[in-house]
N, C-alpha and C positions, 0 to 999 in steps of 0.2 A: 512682366509684373507691372500691375496697374499703378498709378500714381497713388491712388488710395492707400495701398498697402505700403508703398515706398515711403509715404509721408507718415507712417502710424507713429513713428518716433525716431529719435536718434541719439538720444542721450539715455543712457542706462541708469534708471533711479533705484532699482533694487536689483542686487545680484541674483543671477539666474538661479544659482543653487538655493539660495536664501528663499527665493520666491518660490521654488519647487517644493522645498519643505514645508513652506507656509501653506501651499495648496493642498499638499497631501495631508497635513495635519488638520486643515480646516474640512477636507473631504471627509477624513476618517471620523472626525467628531460628528460632523452632520450627518453621515450614512449611518453611524450608530445610532444617532438621535431619531432618524426616521425609521429605522428597523424597529427599534423598540416601540416608537408611536404607532406604526403599522401593525404591530403585534398586539398592542393593547387595543387598537381600533378593531381588529378582527375578532378578538375575544369579546370584546363589548358588543360588536355585531350579532355574534353567535348567541349571546345572551337575548339581546333585542328581539331576533327573530323567533325565540321561543315565547316572548312576551306580548309581540305585536303582530298584527296581520299584514300581509303584503302590502295591502291598501295604504297604510301608515307610511311604509318606506317609499311608496310612489308619491303621496301627498308631501311628504318633506323634501324629496328630491326636487319636486317641482319649486317649493319654497326657495330651497337653496340656490337652484340654477336661476330663478328670477332675480334673486338678490345679487347672486355674483354677476349677472348680467350687468346690473345697474352699476357695481363696483368697478368692473371693466370699462364700462362706458364713460365714467367719469375718471378715469386712470389719467393722471398728468405727468406720470413718469417720475415722480419725485425721488423715490428711491434710486432709479437709475442715474439721475442727475448728481446726486450725492456721491456715488460709486464712481461715476466717470470723470466728473468735474476736477480740475485742477486746483479749484476753490473748495472742494469738498470737506475740508477740514476747518474752514473759516466759521467763525462764529455767526456773523452776520448772514452768510450763506445759509447755514444750518437753521437759523432762526427765521429767514425768510421762507425756508422750504416748509417748516413746521407751521407757519401762519397760512400759507396755502393749503397745506393739509387739513387744517382745522375749518378753514372755510368751506372746502370741498365736502367734508363730512356734514356739516350744518345743510349744504344743498342736498347731498344725498339722501339725508333723513326725510327732508321734504318730499322728494320725489318718491321714497318709497311708501310713504303715507298715501301719495296720491296714486300710486299703483295699486294699492290694497283697495282703495275705493274704486278705481277703475275696473279691477277684476270683479268686484262685487256687483258693480253694476252691469257689466257685460254679461255675468252668469245669469243675473236675474231678466236680463233682455232675451235670454236664450241664443247668446252667440256662440257657445261651445257645444260640442257634441256631447249628448248625454252619456253619462258613465265614465266620463274621463276626468282626472283630477281637477280640471279647472272648474267643475261645476260642484266641487265638494264645498259645502257652507262654511267650512272651517278654515280655507285657504286663506281669505282677506284677512282675518284675525292674526294668523301666522305670519303672514307677510309683513304686516303692521309692526310686530315686535322686532324685526329687523331694522326699523328706524333708530331703535335704542342701540342695536349692534354698530350702526354707521357712526353713530356719536362716540361711541367707546372706543373703536377703532381710529377714529380720527385723531383722539388724544395720544395715540402711541409716541413714545420718544423717538426723536431721530437718531438717538444712540443705536437702534436696530440697524438702520442704513450704515451708520459709521462702523459698528463691528462687522457688517458684512464688507465694508470697503477694505478693512484692514485684516480680513481672514481671520477673524477671531472666533473660529469654528467652535471652541469649547463652550465659551459663553451662550452662543446662539443655540447650541444643541441642547444645553440645560435648560434655557428659557422655553424652547420648544417642547421638550418633554414634560416639563412642569405643567405647560398650558394643556397639552392633551391629557394628563392626568386629572386635572381639575375638571375639564370638560367630561370626561368618561365618568368619573365619579358622580356628578350632577345628573347626567344622562341616566346612568343605572338607576339611581336613587328614585329620581321621578318615574321612570319606566316601571319600576318596580311597584311603586305606591299607585299610580294613576293608569297604567295600560292604555296610554294615548299617546298619539305624535307629538303631543305638547311637550313631552319629555326630550325629544330631539333637539327642539328649538331652545329647550331651557339650557341644554348642555352647550349648544352652540353660543348664547350669550355668557355663560359662565367662563367659558374659554376666553372669550374676547375681552372681558374684565380682567382675567388673570394674565392674559398677554400684555394688556396696557399696563397694569400695575408693576408687572415684572420689567417691563422694557425701562421704567423709571428707577427702579431700585436695585435691579440686579445686574446691570451692566456698568461697567466703568466708563469713565468719560466725564468732560466737563457739561454742568447743566446748561442748556441752552433756553433761551426766552424767546418768545415770538417777536417777530420784528419785520421791517419793511424795507428792503435794499432794491432799489430799482434795477442796479445791475445784476444782481442776483436772480431776480424775478425775470429779466429777459431771457437768462440762460436757461432757467426752469421751464418757462414757457416754450422755448425754442425747442428743446428737447421734448416737452410734454405735448407739442402740437402733433408730431408724428407718432409719438407714444400713445396719443389718444386714439388716433386713427387706428393704428396697428392693434390696441387692445380692444377695440370695438369689433373689429374684423376677426381679431384672433380669438375672441369668446365665442364668436358664432361659429369658428371652424372647430374649436375644441370641446364646445358644450353645446352647439345649437341642436345636436340630435336629441337632446332632453325636452327641449321646447317643441320640437316638431312631434317627438313621439308622445309626449304628454297629451297631445291633442288628437292623437291617432288610436293609441292602444287604450284598452279598459285599465281601470285604475291598478287592479291586481297584477295585469301583466306589465305594466309599467313600473310596478313594485319590483317584480322579478328582474326585469331588467335593471333596476337600479341596482340590484344586489349583484348581478354580473359586473356591472361597471365599477362598483365599490371595491370588489375583488381585483380587478385590474389596476385601480386607480393606486391600489397598495403599492403596487410597482411603479406605475406612472408618477406616483408622487414623489419616490425616493428619486427617481431619475431627473424629474423635473425641479426638484428643490436643489439638488447638485448642480444642476445646470444653471438655475437662476442665482444661486447664492454662491457657488464655488467657481464654476466654469467661466461665467459673465466676469466676475471679478478678476480672475486669473488672466483671461484675454485681455481685459481692459489694462492690467497692469503690464502685460507684454506689449501691448500696442503703445503704451508709453515708454517702454524700453527700446523697441526698434523692431525692423522687419524681420530678421532673423529669429529672434526670440519668439515673436508671434507665428510664425510659420511653424517652428518646432512644437510650440505648445498646442497649437489647434491640430496638428498631425497626429500628436500622441493621444489628445483626449478624443478625436474621432474614432480611432482604431479602437481604443477601449471601450467606446461606446456601442460601436457596430458588434463588437464580440458579445458584449453583455446582453443587447437587445435581441442580436438573432438567435441567440443560444435559448434564451427564455420564451421567445415568440414560437418557435418551433417546438419546444417541449409542451407548452401550453395547447397549442394547436391540436396535439394529438391526443394528449392525456389529461387536460384542464378539467374535463367533466367529472373526474374522479374527487377532485377538490370540493365539487358541490355535493356529489353523494355522499361525502364521508362528513361533511360539516353541516348541512342542513336537512330539514325534514322534506317530506314529499311536496309540499305546497311551493318550494323553491326550486325544484329539480331542472326545470326549463333554463335556469340560469347556467346550467352545464354546457349545452351546446352553445348558448350565448357567449360565454367565457372563451370557448374555444375559438370562434369566429373572431371575437374582438381582439384576441391575443396576436393574430396576425397583423393588426395595425400597429402593434409595437414597433415592427421594422420601419414604418414611417416615420417613426419620433427620432431616427437617426440625424435628420437634418435639423432638429433643434440645437444641436451644436453649432451648425452653421449660422442659424438666426442669431446666436449669442455673439457669433463673430460680427455679425451685420450690426448689431448693437453697439458692439465694443469699439467698431470702426466709425460710428456715428452714421449709420445707414438704416435707420427704422423704416424707411419707405420701402426698402427691399423686404423687410418682415411683413409688412402690410401687404404687399404683392403675393407673398407666400400665403397668407391667411386668407386673403380674397379669394384665391384659387379654391382653397379648401372650403371656405363657407360656400361659394357658389355651387361646388359639387356636392355638397352636404343638402343644400335646398334643393337641388335636383333629383339627386341619387335616392335620398331616403323616402321622399314621397312616390316616386316612380316604382322602387322596390316594393313598397308597400302595396302599390296599386296591383303590382304582377304578382306577388308572391306572400303577401301578408307580412307577419312578424319576420320570418326569414329573410325575405327581401329587403325589408326596412334594415336589418342588422347588416346585411352584405352592403346596403349603400353606405351605411356609417363607415364600415371599414374601408371600402373603395375610395371614398372621399377623402381620406387621410393622406393618400399618395399623391394628390392633386398639385401640392406644392414642390415636388421635387424638381420639375424642369427648370424653375426660377432659380433655386438653389444650386443646381449643378451650373447653370450659366454664371452665377456669382462667383462660384469656385474657380470657373475657367477664367473669368477676368482678372482674377487674383493670382493666377498660376498654380493654384492648389488642387486641380482637378488631375489626379493621378490614379493609376491602376491600383496601386498598393492601398489607397484609401477609399477604393470604391467596390471591392471584392471581400473585404472581411465579413461585411454582414453576410453576404450570400453563403459563404463557407460556414459561418457560425449558425446560419438558418437550417442548413443541411444536417449539421452536427446535432441541432436541437430537435429536429424532425426524427432522427434515429433514436436519439435518447427518449424521445416520448414515445416513440413506437415499443420501444423495450419496456418503459414503465408500464404502458397500457397492456401490453401482452402477459406482463407478470402479473398485473393486478387482475386481468380477467382469469388467469389461472387459478390464482388462488381464491379470489371472491367470486369469480362467476359473472 
């Protein structure tokens, strides 16, 4: 057993039984909130695809991806610092974290405006392929709106991070659900009246405003004022340095395909791909939210309690994740196209095979649990290594796949690149003494079960619907 795991903690601060109850409670609330939010998002998307053309979804997907890239590129790990730190409940630590967050938001807004101007200039100079989303004259203006989003999000209360640290799942779930309701209502109202992609951006801004307001008025806890404490700043920056590197590489690994495909595919084709990605994101979002909000907090809590507790928590979470991901991946890989056929009109039917192929990449997400363990043990550099391999594979495989087989080759490159980080995750588990047969076969058995289930569903629907 490595020294890192052995030194994870020696004094139990929270009774294991109570910690498990807190974890399950937080997970249940967060899962319920996410499922509700994803159901609302799907319902909203179904209406929007009736009112908007595929090109609109491609345009907004490009805007969201570019903005998210800037957010990740400026990530300083402020939330992670609050969740992990022994000082995470201190007023001066929280105040310093909020000050850093506000300064980051201001800088991010300036960079967003500069990006909008840069995209406009590059398009005018003919730097982008004709017919792609980057040549759409509406793109720079839509990007510029997100400067306001950056300022609004920067004003979010640190009570959000404190609630995550304390596993207050009910409060977080309620806040997230209300935020999605506001965003959806504004998006649908604007889309109905304007029939333009600006409606999607308006909904995003409304959701950001609602989330920030609710973070100040709907969460319990003491009010925190911005301040500047050098000791707190050193700790935040120390965690943030590697978090920044990991976030930059992690963004490219997780979302870089949209940046690449946006410059390769025609606007309509990219819009269809964004629909397939959106359908899969409904599942990935739930899994990622549980990982980021519950699993990370629980592993951090276990790390402060001791080696044995950390081992037990990791093993349980990994097996559950493997079973769920394998089953869903196998089912969608065979029968996922029926979802698109049932929900969307003929303009979007190519999203069916894209969804089937992309679903196989769900299996690769099993190692996100290991990456949360890396963060919990203060090893963000290992997460950066994982993300670096995925980003490199994405940059090589997607263009190569497109050159060899067009759209299908590019999508295959997206899927294969997601597995590039497995070797480093397996090596990390081996170093900690956590690499066991029992935790490395559950996903394979679940995938096989999912494939059989998907085949049964596909055969049944073929017989009924033809």
